[in-house]
C-alpha positions in Angstrom: 0.1 -35.6 -9.4 -1.5 -38.3 -8.4 -4.7 -39.0 -8.1 -4.7 -40.2 -4.6 -2.9 -37.6 -3.6 -4.9 -35.0 -5.5 -7.9 -35.7 -3.9 -6.3 -36.5 -0.6 -4.6 -32.8 -1.2 -7.8 -31.7 -1.6 -9.4 -32.6 1.7 -11.9 -35.2 0.4 -10.3 -38.0 3.0 -7.1 -40.0 3.8 -4.9 -41.9 1.0 -6.3 -44.9 3.1 -9.8 -43.3 2.7 -9.5 -41.9 -1.5 -7.9 -45.2 -2.7 -11.1 -46.5 -0.9 -13.2 -44.1 -2.7 -11.2 -46.0 -5.9 -12.0 -49.4 -5.0 -15.4 -47.8 -4.9 -15.6 -47.2 -8.5 -16.9 -43.5 -6.2 -14.6 -41.5 -9.4 -15.1 -41.4 -12.3 -14.2 -38.9 -15.9 -16.8 -36.2 -16.5 -18.6 -39.1 -18.9 -19.4 -41.5 -16.1 -16.4 -43.7 -16.4 -14.5 -45.1 -13.6 -10.9 -43.8 -12.8 -8.1 -45.5 -11.5 -5.6 -44.0 -9.1 -3.0 -44.2 -12.0 -4.8 -42.6 -15.0 -3.7 -38.9 -16.4 -7.1 -36.5 -16.7 -7.6 -33.0 -16.6 -8.4 -31.8 -13.3 -11.9 -29.8 -14.3 -12.9 -33.7 -16.0 -12.8 -36.2 -12.5 -15.9 -36.0 -11.1 -16.5 -37.4 -7.5 -19.9 -39.5 -6.8 -20.6 -37.1 -10.0 -19.7 -34.1 -8.4 -17.1 -32.0 -10.7 -14.0 -31.4 -7.5 -13.5 -28.5 -5.7 -10.8 -25.8 -7.8 -7.0 -26.8 -7.3 -4.6 -24.9 -5.3 -4.6 -20.8 -5.2 -8.8 -21.5 -4.1 -10.0 -17.9 -3.7 -13.1 -17.7 -1.1 -15.4 -14.8 0.1 -17.8 -14.9 3.4 -19.9 -13.5 4.6 -18.5 -13.7 8.3 -21.3 -13.3 10.6 -21.0 -11.5 14.5 -19.8 -14.4 17.2 -17.7 -16.1 14.5 -13.7 -16.3 15.2 -11.1 -16.3 12.6 -9.5 -19.2 13.5 -9.0 -23.0 13.6 -9.4 -24.1 17.1 -12.0 -21.4 20.0 -14.4 -23.5 22.2 -17.0 -21.1 20.5 -17.9 -21.1 16.5 -15.2 -20.5 13.8 -15.4 -19.4 10.3 -14.2 -22.7 8.9 -17.6 -23.9 10.4 -19.4 -22.3 8.1 -17.3 -24.5 5.5 -17.5 -27.5 3.7 -15.8 -30.2 6.5 -12.7 -31.2 3.8 -12.0 -27.2 3.4 -9.9 -27.7 7.1 -7.8 -30.3 5.4 -7.1 -29.1 2.4 -3.0 -29.0 2.0 -1.4 -26.4 1.5 -4.1 -25.3 3.9 -6.9 -22.8 3.1 -6.2 -19.3 5.7 -8.2 -16.0 6.7 -7.0 -12.8 4.7 -6.1 -11.4 7.8 -8.9 -11.2 10.7 -12.4 -9.5 11.8 -13.1 -9.7 15.5 -16.1 -11.6 16.7 -17.7 -8.3 16.9 -17.2 -7.3 13.8 -18.7 -9.0 10.2 -19.1 -8.9 6.4 -16.3 -9.6 4.2 -13.7 -11.9 5.2 -11.0 -13.8 2.3 -9.8 -17.0 2.4 -6.8 -18.4 0.5 -4.4 -21.3 -0.7 -2.1 -19.4 -2.2 0.1 -17.6 0.2 2.1 -15.0 -2.6 -2.0 -13.9 -2.8 -2.8 -13.8 1.2 0.6 -11.8 1.8 0.3 -9.6 -1.4 -3.2 -8.8 -0.2 -2.2 -7.7 3.5 1.2 -6.1 2.5 1.2 -2.7 3.7 3.1 -1.4 0.4 0.1 -2.7 -1.7 -2.2 -0.3 0.2 -5.7 -2.0 -0.2 -8.6 -0.6 0.7 -10.8 -2.3 3.7 -14.0 -0.5 3.6 -16.2 -0.2 6.6 -19.4 0.7 7.9 -20.3 1.3 11.5 -22.7 2.3 13.4 -22.0 4.6 16.6 -23.2 5.3 20.1 -23.0 8.8 19.9 -23.3 11.2 17.2 -19.8 12.3 15.5 -19.1 15.6 15.9 -17.8 17.2 12.5 -13.7 17.0 12.9 -13.3 13.6 12.7 -13.1 13.0 9.3 -10.4 15.9 8.9 -8.4 13.9 11.7 -8.8 10.5 10.2 -7.4 11.6 6.9 -4.7 14.2 8.6 -2.1 10.8 8.8 -1.3 12.1 12.4 -3.9 10.4 14.3 -1.7 8.4 17.7 -4.1 5.0 18.6 -3.2 4.4 22.3 -0.3 2.1 22.8 1.7 2.9 19.0 4.7 5.2 18.5 3.1 5.5 14.3 0.4 7.7 13.2 -2.1 5.8 11.6 -1.6 6.3 7.2 -4.5 8.9 6.4 -7.9 7.4 5.8 -11.4 8.0 4.7 -14.8 9.1 6.9 -18.0 9.3 5.2 -20.8 10.9 7.1 -23.9 8.3 6.5 -26.3 10.3 9.2 -25.4 11.1 12.8 -24.8 8.6 14.2 -23.4 5.8 11.1 -20.1 6.5 8.7 -17.9 4.8 6.1 -14.5 4.2 6.8 -11.4 3.8 4.2 -8.7 2.1 5.7 -5.1 1.3 3.4 -3.4 -0.6 6.3 -4.8 -2.9 9.0 -3.7 -2.8 13.3 -5.1 -4.5 16.0 -8.7 -3.3 16.5 -8.3 0.1 14.0 -11.6 1.7 13.7 -13.1 1.3 17.1 -9.5 2.0 18.2 -9.9 5.1 15.5 -13.3 6.0 17.1 -12.4 5.2 20.4 -9.9 8.1 20.7 -12.6 10.4 19.1 -14.4 9.4 22.7 -16.8 8.6 20.2 -18.0 3.8 20.6 -18.2 1.4 17.8 -21.6 -0.1 18.6 -21.8 -2.2 15.0 -18.9 -3.0 12.8 -19.3 -4.6 9.5 -16.4 -4.7 6.4 -18.3 -4.3 3.1 -15.6 -4.7 0.6 -12.0 -5.6 0.0 -10.5 -3.2 -2.7 -13.2 -3.1 -5.3 -14.9 -6.3 -4.4 -17.8 -5.7 -2.7 -20.7 -8.1 -0.4 -23.5 -7.1 -1.9 -26.4 -10.1 -0.8 -23.8 -12.6 0.5 -25.9 -13.3 3.2 -24.3 -13.8 7.0 -23.0 -17.2 6.4 -23.1 -17.8 3.0 -19.5 -18.4 1.1 -19.1 -18.2 -2.7 -15.6 -19.1 -4.4 -14.0 -16.3 -6.0 -13.0 -16.1 -10.1 -10.2 -14.2 -11.7 -11.9 -11.4 -12.3 -12.7 -10.8 -9.0 -9.9 -11.4 -7.3 -8.6 -8.5 -10.0 -11.0 -6.2 -8.2 -9.6 -6.2 -4.9 -6.4 -4.5 -6.6 -8.4 -2.1 -8.9 -8.4 0.5 -6.1 -4.8 -0.1 -5.0 -3.2 3.2 -4.6 
């Protein structure tokens, strides 16, 4: 791939913008030698204003989505892409969220431009674990774990029972829930079926990949071993 197209696909600007960067001498190799648009060079050795380029296609990000932010490209309020460098909106292939967290749910959100990986993670056949922690409006009744694990719970307006899920009580009104599917507002609707209401909800892990110390609004690019952890606990 020609260098102008490469940088444009990474979102650094239009091809015209990138061509101008070459003319200004802003594109160099790792040793500071000015590059030209028809040069052949490894991706890892290219520098823009002295900084390495973003990873090529296959980028996977982990973001700590804050409350009040929407998993969308266009919304009247804040969207997850506002938390990333502006060029990430312009990447080609596009950087997409792996599933969604609603505006009132915080926690671990994955984004990638690898369509095959995205579908592998969200596919029901993969049964990748999604782990949530919820605080509730009322005390747990005590029978929720058995009900959620039964595989018989039918949510309102649905005809297929939920797959078995694991609930661990962390306190009278605090629970951890492990799901292997991802239906619309599933955790909130599960507790609503027991007569309770979720007050706060956070996704803390996907597979064995945990949010850990990543602060709200922060993100990081994942390495290959991080991506492997997503599938470590898949059934």
